C-alpha positions in Angstrom: -9.9 1.1 -22.3 -10.5 0.8 -18.6 -13.5 2.5 -17.1 -13.8 2.7 -13.3 -17.3 3.2 -11.8 -17.7 4.5 -8.3 -20.6 4.0 -5.9 -21.5 4.6 -2.3 -21.2 8.3 -1.7 -23.8 10.4 0.1 -24.5 12.6 3.1 -23.4 11.5 6.6 -23.1 13.2 10.0 -19.8 13.9 11.6 -18.5 10.8 13.2 -20.4 8.5 10.8 -19.2 6.0 8.3 -19.5 5.4 4.6 -18.1 2.8 2.2 -17.1 3.6 -1.3 -16.8 1.0 -4.0 -15.2 1.0 -7.4 -15.5 -1.5 -10.2 -13.1 -1.4 -13.1 -14.4 -2.7 -16.4 -13.1 -2.8 -20.0 -9.8 -4.0 -21.5 -8.0 -4.9 -18.3 -4.9 -7.0 -18.7 -2.8 -6.0 -15.8 -3.9 -3.7 -13.0 -0.9 -2.4 -11.1 -2.6 -0.2 -8.6 -6.0 1.1 -7.6 -6.8 4.0 -5.4 -9.0 6.9 -4.3 -8.4 10.6 -4.7 -10.6 13.5 -3.6 -11.2 17.0 -4.6 -12.9 19.6 -2.4 -14.2 22.9 -3.8 -11.4 25.3 -4.5 -8.7 22.7 -3.8 -6.5 20.4 -5.8 -7.2 16.8 -6.2 -5.3 14.8 -3.6 -4.5 11.2 -2.9 -6.6 9.6 -0.2 -5.5 6.0 -0.3 -4.0 3.5 -2.8 -3.2 -0.2 -2.9 -0.9 -2.0 -5.3 -1.3 -5.4 -6.9 0.9 -6.8 -4.2 -1.3 -5.4 -1.4 0.9 -2.5 -0.3 -1.2 0.4 0.9 -0.5 4.1 1.1 -2.7 6.7 3.0 -2.8 10.4 3.3 -1.8 11.5 6.8 -5.2 13.1 7.3 -7.1 9.8 6.9 -4.7 7.3 8.6 -6.4 5.3 11.3 -9.9 6.3 10.0 -10.0 5.0 6.4 -9.2 1.5 5.1 -8.6 0.6 1.5 -9.2 -3.0 0.3 -9.1 -4.7 -3.1 -10.4 -7.8 -4.8 -7.9 -8.4 -7.6 -10.0 -11.2 -9.2 -12.9 -8.8 -9.6 -10.9 -5.6 -10.2 -12.7 -3.8 -7.5 -11.5 -1.5 -4.8 -13.3 -0.3 -1.7 -12.7 2.5 0.8 -14.2 2.2 4.3 -14.4 5.6 5.9 -15.0 5.9 9.6 -15.0 8.8 12.0 -15.8 11.1 9.1 -15.1 14.8 9.6 -16.6 17.9 7.8 -13.2 18.3 6.1 -13.6 15.0 4.4 -16.3 16.5 2.3 -15.3 16.2 -1.4 -15.9 14.5 -4.6 -14.1 11.1 -4.4 -12.6 9.6 -7.6 -11.5 6.1 -8.2 -8.2 5.7 -10.0 -7.0 2.6 -11.8 -3.4 2.1 -13.1 -3.3 -0.6 -15.7 0.0 -1.0 -17.5 1.2 2.5 -18.0 -2.2 4.1 -18.2 -4.2 5.7 -15.5 -8.0 5.9 -15.7 -10.4 7.9 -13.6 -14.0 7.4 -12.6 -16.6 10.2 -12.8 -16.5 10.7 -9.0 -19.0 10.3 -6.2 -19.9 13.1 -3.7 -19.3 12.6 0.0 -20.7 15.3 2.3 -20.1 15.3 6.0 -22.4 17.6 7.7 -24.8 17.9 10.7 
C-alpha cells in the first residue's frame, strides 16, 4: 500500500511563497503520476497540478504561471513551488499518487494566505 506524506504548509502573506513536498512510501512498483489537489471550506476538492512519469505536467488555470510542480522519480517525491500566493489559494492541499491502477491520498497540509 502506498502512503503519501505531505509537508511544507503554513501561513503566508499575500504575494508570498511556499513549497510543498510529498514523499510516497510503501509498496511502490510503478508510479504513473503524482499530483496535488486542494480543498477549500465548502468547496469540492480540485486538481492543482499533476505530473506523469514521463514528465508531462498539467495545471489548473488558476495557478498557471504561479505554481510549479516537480518530481524526483528515483525517490518517489513530488514538490509544488507556490509563488505569488493569493488569499483564494487558502485550502488543505493533498498529495495524490497513482501507482498501477490505484490512487492514494495523503492526509493533507493546510495552506493559509492571509495578511
